[in-house]
C-alpha positions as CSV (number, residue, x, y, z in Angstrom):
1,M,145.2,196.6,92.3
2,L,147.9,194.8,94.6
3,Q,145.1,193.3,96.6
4,H,143.6,191.9,93.5
5,I,146.8,190.4,92.4
6,F,147.7,188.9,95.7
7,S,144.2,187.5,96.0
8,H,144.4,185.7,92.7
9,T,147.7,184.1,93.5
10,P,147.4,180.4,94.0
11,L,148.1,179.1,97.5
12,Y,150.9,176.7,96.4
13,V,152.9,179.8,95.5
14,W,152.9,181.0,99.1
15,A,153.9,177.5,100.1
16,I,156.9,177.8,97.7
17,L,157.7,181.1,99.2
18,G,157.7,179.7,102.7
19,L,160.0,176.8,101.7
20,L,162.5,179.2,100.1
21,V,162.5,181.5,103.0
22,Y,163.0,178.5,105.4
23,R,165.9,177.0,103.4
24,G,167.5,180.5,103.0
25,V,167.5,181.0,106.7
26,L,169.1,177.6,107.1
27,A,171.7,178.6,104.6
28,S,172.6,181.6,106.7
29,R,174.3,179.4,109.4
30,A,177.4,177.3,109.0
31,R,176.3,173.7,109.0
32,E,177.1,170.1,107.8
33,V,174.9,169.0,105.0
34,T,174.9,165.8,102.9
35,L,175.6,166.0,99.2
36,R,172.1,164.9,98.4
37,K,170.6,167.7,100.5
38,L,173.0,170.2,98.9
39,C,171.4,169.6,95.6
40,I,167.8,170.4,96.7
41,I,167.8,174.2,96.4
42,P,169.8,174.4,93.1
43,L,167.5,171.8,91.5
44,V,164.4,173.6,92.8
45,M,165.8,176.9,91.5
46,L,166.5,175.3,88.2
47,A,163.0,174.1,87.9
48,L,161.5,177.4,88.9
49,S,163.7,179.1,86.4
50,L,163.0,176.7,83.4
51,S,159.2,176.6,84.2
52,G,159.3,180.4,84.2
53,V,160.9,180.4,80.7
54,Q,158.8,177.7,79.3
55,G,155.5,179.0,80.9
56,S,156.1,182.6,79.9
57,F,157.9,182.4,76.4
58,G,158.1,178.7,75.4
59,L,161.3,176.9,74.5
60,A,161.4,178.0,70.9
61,G,163.2,181.2,69.7
62,V,165.6,183.3,71.6
63,A,164.4,182.5,75.2
64,P,166.3,179.2,75.8
65,F,169.4,180.7,74.3
66,A,169.2,183.7,76.5
67,W,168.6,181.5,79.5
68,A,171.7,179.2,78.6
69,A,173.8,182.2,78.2
70,G,172.8,183.6,81.6
71,A,173.2,180.2,83.3
72,L,176.8,179.9,81.9
73,A,177.7,183.2,83.2
74,G,176.2,182.7,86.5
75,A,177.9,179.3,86.9
76,A,181.2,180.9,86.1
77,L,180.7,183.7,88.5
78,A,179.7,181.3,91.4
79,W,182.7,179.0,90.5
80,T,185.0,182.0,90.9
81,L,183.6,183.5,93.9
82,V,183.0,180.4,96.0
83,D,186.1,180.2,98.4
84,A,187.0,176.5,98.3
85,R,189.2,177.0,101.4
86,K,186.0,177.7,103.6
87,I,184.4,174.2,102.5
88,V,185.2,171.3,104.6
89,A,184.6,168.0,103.0
90,I,183.6,165.0,105.2
91,P,183.9,161.9,103.0
92,E,183.2,159.4,105.8
93,R,179.6,160.8,105.9
94,T,179.2,161.9,102.3
95,S,178.9,165.5,103.5
96,V,180.4,168.9,103.6
97,Q,180.5,171.7,106.0
98,R,179.7,175.1,104.5
99,P,179.9,178.6,106.0
100,G,176.7,180.4,106.6
101,S,175.7,183.0,104.0
102,W,172.6,185.2,103.5
103,V,173.3,185.2,99.7
104,P,171.3,182.0,99.0
105,L,168.2,183.6,100.7
106,M,168.7,186.8,98.6
107,L,169.1,184.9,95.4
108,M,166.0,182.7,96.2
109,M,163.9,185.8,96.9
110,S,165.1,187.5,93.8
111,I,164.2,184.6,91.4
112,F,160.9,184.1,93.3
113,C,160.0,187.9,93.0
114,M,161.2,188.0,89.5
115,K,159.1,185.0,88.4
116,Y,156.1,186.5,90.2
117,A,156.7,190.0,88.6
118,V,157.0,188.5,85.1
119,A,153.8,186.4,85.7
120,V,151.8,189.6,86.7
121,T,153.3,191.6,83.9
122,L,152.3,189.1,81.3
123,A,148.8,188.9,82.7
124,I,148.4,192.5,82.5
125,A,150.2,192.9,79.0
126,P,150.4,189.6,77.2
127,A,152.0,191.1,74.2
128,Y,155.3,191.1,76.1
129,A,155.5,187.5,75.8
130,H,156.7,188.0,72.1
131,A,158.8,191.2,72.7
132,T,162.4,190.2,72.4
133,G,163.3,193.4,74.5
134,F,161.4,191.8,77.3
135,I,162.2,188.1,76.7
136,V,166.0,188.4,76.5
137,P,166.7,190.3,79.8
138,V,164.2,188.1,81.7
139,C,165.6,184.9,80.3
140,L,169.3,186.0,81.0
141,A,168.3,186.8,84.5
142,Y,166.5,183.4,85.2
143,G,169.6,181.7,83.7
144,C,172.0,183.8,85.7
145,F,170.3,183.0,89.0
146,S,170.1,179.3,88.2
147,G,173.7,179.3,87.1
148,I,174.8,180.9,90.4
149,F,173.2,178.0,92.3
150,L,174.4,175.4,90.1
151,G,178.0,176.9,90.0
152,G,178.2,177.0,93.8
153,L,177.0,173.4,93.9
154,L,179.5,172.4,91.3
155,R,182.4,174.1,93.1
156,T,181.5,172.4,96.4
157,V,181.2,169.0,94.8
158,A,184.6,169.6,93.1
159,V,186.1,170.3,96.6
160,Y,184.4,167.2,97.9
161,R,185.8,165.1,95.0
162,A,189.2,166.4,95.4
163,V,189.4,165.5,98.9
164,Q,187.8,162.0,98.3
165,T,190.2,161.1,95.5
166,E,193.3,162.3,97.2
167,G,192.6,159.7,99.8
168,W,193.4,162.0,102.7
169,G,191.1,159.8,104.8
170,Q,190.3,162.4,107.3
171,T,188.1,165.6,107.1
172,R,189.8,168.2,105.1
173,R,189.3,171.8,104.4
174,G,189.0,172.8,100.8
175,N,191.9,172.0,98.4
176,T,194.6,172.6,101.1
177,P,196.4,169.3,101.8
178,Q,197.2,168.7,105.4
179,W,200.7,167.4,105.3
180,G,200.5,165.5,108.6
181,A,198.4,162.9,106.7
182,F,201.4,162.0,104.6
183,R,203.9,161.4,107.3
184,S,205.1,157.8,107.8
185,S,204.8,156.1,111.2
186,S,208.5,156.3,111.7
187,D,208.5,160.2,111.9
């Protein structure tokens, strides 16, 4: 049965999996990344999540509300857990340096596997597409995964903006001011 399932999986699904693994391995290393590139994975995960909700359950009924509740919870969780002191804003290059973490890879694989499992489940038992007991937890999880990515992105952008608006003029770590930047030339 598994061979039958895998053989009927479109090739683009495996390409998406490869891209996600690649980006997840990149995220495992500390690196400098532009704000534009930093948005790629959260937006891809958002698109995968919303396409999963829309394609499996539609955007009517309880599905979008469960997704939104999960997204808000995930974003709040990520905002709380991201350590702003470990993010280095580099306004001169419109970039940030982030510590490496395997969490993004685990999250990307989780949402990918969940989307795949939901598609297989609905192919085998299409009636689940109308079962609230299936729809709500799936949409909550989709939303939570997306929210975690978006919350982490928003936290990083908030650190960057704080550094940029404070006018520190140099590379700065998180929200911790570097008092040497405020000394006068007569000191």
